[in-house]
N, C-alpha and C positions, 0 to 999 in steps of 0.2 A: 602413485602421483593422481590418476583419476579420481581414487577415493578421497584424498585429501582435496580435491578441488570439490566435489561431492558432498563434503562434511560443511566446507566453508560456505556450499551454496544454502544447504540446509538450515546452517545457523544464520545466515543472514534473513531467509524467509521466517525464521522462527523470532528474530529480534525486529523485524520491520510486521509482523501479521500478513503476509502476503497474500494469505486467503480471505481475511477483510478487506484487503483492497480488491482483488478481483468480484467479490460480493458486492463492494459499494459501487462497482463501473456496471453494473446494471442499472441502478438510479439515476447514474450521467444518461445513461443511454435512452431512457424513458423521457427525463427531462429536455434533451436534444430531442426527440421526436416531438414532443408537445410545442416545446417553442417554434421547433421550425415549421410545423404545421398552423402556428397559429400568426407567424409572422410571414410565409411564402407559400401558404397552403400545400404544401408538400411535406413528406414525411422525412425527409434526409436532408442536409444541410451540405452536405459534400466530403470527399473522403480527406483534405486538407485540414478542416474544423474538425471532424471525426479525430485523427491521429493527434490533433493539438492538444484538444480537451482530454484524451487518456494520457497522453504524456504529463500535461499539469494535474492531473489527478492522482497518477502514480507517484512525481515526484514531490508534490505536495505532501499527500499521506505518508510516502515512505519516509521522508526527512522528518516529519512531525513525531511519527511512530519510534523512529530510530532516535531520535533529539529526546522525545520522552522517557525511554531505557535508559539514556544515557545520564539525564538529570536524576533519575529514581534508582539509580545503581545502588545508593547508599542504603536508600530505604530494602528494596528489593533484597538486600546481601538479610535481613534479618525474619524476612517474611519466609514461612516453609513453601509456601504455594509457587514464588517467583526466586528462590535462592540457587535456581538451577539455569537460570536464563542466561543466554553468551554475553549480555552484559556485566553478568556479574561475575559468572565464573572463567571468563577470560577465552 
């Protein structure tokens, strides 16, 4: 059962390119620090704002990547590089 859950999590991670989302979070953090310093002369907006921004980033990016994979699944079937994606082979 644990192996099945692990397989599903790995497939979902491949589907939405989770590693790209984690990489882009560094740019969000830099933008938050710069904007906070310009507005408040401090380097931190607050924990609540940080959590909300990260949730927005993860939600929007994962939705967009998942939707893109869903829309492109017919094209991905014919492409040798993408034919083994979870959205194509189920």
